[in-house]
VEXDREN-844565 format. One record per residue: z negated, x, y negated of N, C-alpha, C in turn; residue in one letter. Coordinates in pm, 1 decimal, decimal comma. Layout:
      n_w      n_u      n_v     ca_w     ca_u     ca_v      c_w      c_u      c_v residu
        Z        X        Y        Z        X        Y        Z        X        Y      a
...
This chain:
      n_w      n_u      n_v     ca_w     ca_u     ca_v      c_w      c_u      c_v residu
    776,5    725,1   2230,8    734,0    813,8   2272,4    800,5    944,2   2264,3      f
    770,9   1026,1   2235,5    823,3   1193,2   2244,9    712,9   1222,3   2317,0      i
    726,1   1375,7   2478,8    666,1   1410,3   2519,0    699,6   1589,7   2491,1      d
    621,0   1604,8   2422,9    649,7   1753,7   2311,8    610,8   1949,4   2442,8      e
    565,6   1819,0   2554,5    428,9   2010,4   2641,8    353,4   1933,9   2682,6      g
    234,1   2011,1   2591,0    116,9   2032,6   2595,6    117,2   1883,3   2574,2      k
    215,8   1846,6   2488,8    103,0   1738,1   2395,0    185,5   1625,6   2451,6      k
    182,4   1492,8   2391,8    202,4   1341,2   2336,9    204,3   1261,0   2187,5      v
    393,5   1229,1   2095,6    313,8   1156,1   2030,2    397,8    964,8   2062,3      k
    278,3    897,8   1989,6    381,0    782,8   1972,1    367,3    778,5   1832,5      l
    503,8    771,0   1767,8    606,3    641,8   1641,0    499,4    487,3   1693,0      y
    391,1    428,5   1572,2    413,8    295,9   1545,1    467,0    263,6   1400,9      i
    643,8    214,6   1440,0    620,5    130,0   1274,5    504,3    -39,9   1276,4      d
    470,5     65,6   1157,7    336,4    -50,3   1049,8    421,3    -84,6    883,4      m
    500,5   -149,4    889,0    530,9   -150,2    715,8    435,9   -167,5    576,9      k
    418,8    -83,8    520,1    352,3    -38,6    477,3    207,5     32,8    544,0      g
    212,8     37,3    637,0     38,0     49,0    657,3    -21,0    170,3    584,6      v
     42,2    256,7    513,4    -34,7    330,3    497,3    -58,5    334,5    342,1      g
    -51,7    208,2    309,6    -54,4    184,9    140,7   -221,6    108,6    132,7      d
   -205,3     51,0    269,7   -329,9    -87,9    253,4   -419,5    -38,9    386,1      v
   -390,2     57,8    456,2   -511,1    133,5    548,8   -547,1    296,0    509,1      c
   -647,8    260,2    403,1   -619,9    446,4    375,5   -768,9    457,3    359,9      n
   -854,3    397,2    443,1  -1008,5    498,5    459,8  -1029,8    489,6    584,6      s
  -1137,5    546,0    631,5  -1134,7    599,7    728,3  -1175,2    455,7    816,6      e
  -1254,5    380,9    736,5  -1303,6    246,2    847,7  -1206,1    163,8    880,0      e
  -1045,6    176,5    774,4   -923,2    133,2    870,7   -869,2    142,4   1034,0      d
   -923,5    272,7   1046,5   -794,6    264,3   1149,2   -928,9    358,5   1220,9      i
   -940,2    327,9   1361,8  -1062,7    347,0   1449,3   -955,9    392,3   1620,4      k
  -1039,0    525,0   1599,9   -934,9    517,3   1793,8  -1070,3    542,8   1844,1      l
  -1043,4    550,6   1957,4  -1136,5    544,2   2119,6  -1045,0    586,9   2230,5      d
  -1116,6    716,1   2291,9  -1046,9    808,4   2386,9  -1084,0    834,3   2512,0      w
  -1034,1    831,8   2624,7  -1159,4    870,4   2716,0   -990,7    931,5   2770,7      s
  -1074,8   1074,8   2891,5   -894,1   1131,8   2976,7   -858,5   1037,4   3000,6      e
   -850,9    988,7   3065,7   -709,0    874,7   3107,7   -745,6    751,1   2998,8      r
   -732,7    692,2   2955,1   -741,1    597,3   2772,9   -743,7    577,4   2650,8      s
   -737,7    500,1   2598,1   -804,1    493,9   2469,2   -721,1    367,3   2384,3      f
   -732,7    379,1   2264,0   -772,6    215,3   2262,3   -707,2    256,1   2026,1      s
   -701,7    237,3   2020,3   -604,4    199,2   1903,4   -652,2    120,7   1767,6      l
   -744,4    121,6   1663,6   -749,3    -67,0   1668,6   -713,6     15,8   1481,4      k
   -626,5   -131,6   1360,0   -621,2   -129,5   1308,5   -647,6   -194,8   1226,2      i
   -723,0   -186,8   1106,2   -830,0   -318,2   1038,4   -757,1   -340,5    918,2      y
   -811,0   -391,4    810,2   -681,6   -515,0    654,5   -563,6   -493,8    698,3      n
   -519,4   -474,2    791,6   -323,0   -434,0    822,3   -245,3   -657,5    798,9      y
   -246,8   -605,2    681,2   -135,3   -682,8    631,5    -67,5   -718,6    553,1      s
     47,7   -739,3    580,4    166,7   -672,8    537,1    275,0   -816,6    518,3      v
    286,7   -851,6    396,3    354,0   -945,4    423,3    492,4   -993,6    429,4      m
    552,8  -1062,6    511,9    754,3  -1057,7    421,8    789,7  -1151,5    410,9      d
    861,2  -1132,8    324,6    974,1  -1231,0    206,2    936,0  -1374,6    285,3      g
    968,2  -1416,8    389,7    903,1  -1516,4    409,8    739,3  -1554,8    472,9      d
    735,2  -1522,4    444,2    510,5  -1572,6    387,0    485,0  -1539,2    260,2      d
    404,7  -1668,6    283,2    367,8  -1649,3    146,1    166,4  -1667,5    180,4      k
    109,9  -1604,6     79,2    -10,8  -1577,4    112,7    -27,1  -1788,8     78,2      e
   -218,0  -1741,7    105,2   -253,5  -1858,8    120,4   -378,5  -1890,8    133,0      s
   -419,1  -1762,2     21,8   -498,6  -1796,8    -98,3   -690,6  -1776,6    -13,1      g
   -698,7  -1788,9    101,0   -758,9  -1799,8    229,4   -891,0  -1643,7    250,3      n
   -966,6  -1674,5    196,8  -1048,2  -1563,3    214,4  -1054,1  -1495,4    347,0      d
  -1097,5  -1636,5    485,2  -1115,7  -1577,0    564,8   -997,1  -1505,4    646,2      n
   -939,2  -1484,0    566,5   -718,6  -1352,0    621,6   -750,6  -1245,6    609,3      d
   -930,6  -1216,4    672,3   -947,0  -1054,2    613,3  -1007,9  -1019,7    777,3      n
  -1101,5   -916,9    766,6  -1033,6   -825,2    881,7  -1105,5   -916,5    987,7      k
  -1123,4  -1025,1   1031,4  -1148,3  -1102,2   1171,5  -1061,1  -1190,8   1161,7      n
   -942,1  -1177,3   1095,2   -813,6  -1263,7   1104,3   -734,6  -1233,8   1254,7      s
   -625,1  -1314,9   1300,2   -525,8  -1223,0   1422,4   -450,8  -1126,0   1267,5      n
   -476,3  -1196,0   1204,3   -359,3  -1104,5   1030,1   -378,6   -973,7   1017,9      g
   -556,6   -924,1   1082,1   -570,4   -844,4    983,5   -654,0   -689,1   1021,3      g
   -657,5   -790,1   1223,5   -664,8   -661,9   1316,6   -584,5   -651,9   1380,5      v
   -533,0   -554,0   1384,7   -436,8   -490,0   1521,5   -478,5   -364,4   1653,2      k
   -408,8   -375,0   1708,6   -460,7   -292,3   1783,0   -390,8   -247,1   1963,8      c
   -373,2   -133,3   2020,6   -279,2    -65,5   2054,5   -355,6    -13,2   2171,9      l
   -424,4    -51,4   2267,1   -395,5      5,6   2400,8   -376,8     39,1   2532,1      s
   -389,6    136,7   2606,9   -331,2    211,1   2764,9   -550,7    210,1   2822,2      f
   -540,6     78,0   2927,9   -611,0    138,1   2984,1   -606,1    239,4   3117,0      g
   -459,5    261,9   3142,0   -517,9    404,7   3266,0   -366,5    475,8   3222,1      r
   -366,4    594,6   3092,0   -297,0    690,8   3080,1   -148,6    735,4   3195,4      l
   -109,5    805,6   3217,5      6,5    891,0   3273,9    -33,8    999,9   3297,4      h
   -155,3   1053,7   3296,4   -203,2   1225,5   3308,7   -326,1   1203,6   3234,1      g
   -377,6   1270,6   3275,2   -537,1   1283,5   3220,2   -518,8   1364,8   3025,8      f
   -586,4   1321,7   2910,2   -604,9   1395,7   2799,4   -743,7   1507,0   2807,4      i
   -696,8   1518,0   2666,6   -820,4   1622,2   2648,0   -852,7   1614,7   2473,4      s
   -787,1   1504,6   2426,0   -826,5   1519,4   2261,4   -743,4   1416,9   2222,8      k
   -731,0   1337,9   2108,2   -656,6   1243,0   2072,5   -655,1   1238,7   1874,3      a
   -580,3   1150,2   1880,7   -528,6   1207,3   1719,5   -499,7   1105,0   1624,4      a
   -499,3   1025,9   1506,9   -425,8    923,9   1462,6   -402,6    980,8   1377,7      a
   -281,8    990,5   1278,6   -156,6   1007,0   1082,8   -192,6    938,7   1072,9      r
   -236,8    907,3    957,0   -142,6    736,1    891,2    -43,4    805,8    765,7      v
     81,2    770,5    823,6    204,4    776,3    731,2    188,9    627,5    631,1      k
    328,2    628,3    534,8    376,3    519,1    448,0    365,6    423,2    565,9      k
    413,9    377,9    712,6    533,2    255,9    706,2    514,8    319,1    882,9      d
    448,4    424,8    919,0    447,0    404,4   1060,2    231,8    524,9   1110,5      r
    229,9    464,9   1192,2     73,2    551,6   1254,9    162,9    617,5   1342,7      i
    160,8    782,8   1336,3     85,6    904,3   1450,0     31,7    953,5   1561,8      i
     52,2    861,0   1714,9   -117,4    926,8   1728,1    -44,4    989,6   1797,5      l
   -177,7   1134,7   1849,2    -66,6   1220,8   1899,8   -214,3   1283,3   2052,3      t
   -167,6   1262,4   2143,3   -254,7   1278,1   2279,1   -204,6   1452,1   2332,8      l
   -327,2   1534,5   2353,7   -289,5   1659,0   2381,4   -288,1   1651,0   2574,9      w
   -200,7   1665,6   2603,4   -286,4   1678,6   2782,8   -349,8   1749,0   2804,3      k
   -397,1   1731,4   2918,4   -521,1   1792,8   3002,3   -445,3   1884,4   3086,6      k
   -461,8   2065,2   3091,1   -330,6   2082,5   3195,4   -469,2   2220,7   3194,3      v
   -406,8   2241,4   3315,6   -526,3   2373,5   3405,2   -454,9   2479,6   3345,5      e
   -549,4   2621,2   3342,1   -540,4   2696,9   3290,6   -419,4   2803,6   3343,0      e
   -301,5   2869,2   3303,0   -226,4   2890,5   3347,1   -114,5   2831,5   3450,9      g
   -138,6   2710,8   3445,2    -25,2   2621,0   3462,5     64,3   2506,4   3338,4      k
    150,9   2520,0   3368,9    210,5   2471,0   3285,7    208,1   2268,9   3268,7      d
    154,0   2235,3   3163,7    187,3   2069,5   3191,5    276,6   1995,8   3210,2      p
    198,2   1891,6   3321,3    323,3   1744,3   3376,6    404,1   1717,5   3309,9      e
    505,4   1638,6   3246,5    650,3   1629,4   3232,7    554,5   1463,5   3211,7      d
    533,8   1340,9   3128,0    536,5   1226,2   3117,7    613,4   1110,8   3120,7      w
    711,8   1092,0   3146,8    819,9   1005,8   3164,2    810,7    889,1   3112,3      p
    633,8    803,0   3178,8    584,4    718,7   3045,3    449,2    720,9   2955,8      q
    414,3    671,0   2890,8    233,5    648,4   2852,8    171,8    630,4   2977,2      i
    194,9    446,6   3075,9     91,2    407,7   3070,0     88,8    485,2   3276,3      a
     39,3    528,0   3405,4     77,0    502,0   3463,7     56,2    395,1   3504,7      q
    199,1    367,8   3638,0    285,5    295,4   3666,7    294,7    280,4   3851,5      k
    224,5    217,3   3891,8    257,0    237,3   4046,3    203,9    237,6   4127,2      g
     43,0    237,6   4106,2    -65,7    303,2   4218,3   -118,0    122,2   4234,3      e
   -176,8     75,4   4356,1   -211,4    -32,9   4370,3   -348,0     42,2   4371,0      d
   -409,4    108,1   4383,7   -612,5    189,6   4396,1   -619,5    161,9   4198,9      d
   -564,0    160,2   4141,5   -573,7    144,5   3921,1   -730,6     51,6   3974,3      h
   -776,1    117,2   3865,9   -882,7     17,2   3760,1   -890,5    -88,6   3648,1      d
   -849,7   -240,7   3694,1   -878,0   -263,4   3601,3   -981,6   -261,2   3435,0      i
   -870,3   -282,4   3366,5  -1014,5   -216,3   3196,7   -975,5   -380,1   3133,3      v
């Protein structure tokens, strides 16, 4: 990830994702001001060692067809989130919630760590 001041970007490398996930239904981003969940549907890229099973059940509901990245407690608050699909990666942008007249807080990591009073999601 990269902290760019007012926003944080996560670069999620996924070979061929732009070729197989090219509709709005394939990428679903849900977020709140302290968390996000990114789901990628219909993603299955075979490596050279993999063999196609020919089974019609290997689609959206199989483990190979849905991928999820989520953080239940971000390091700080966000005001907006968006995902862009490129050929071999997804770029997730989180806009930090910044009070007017103040500089954005640095994020040393994506997830909040070290507090005993956090919520379990």
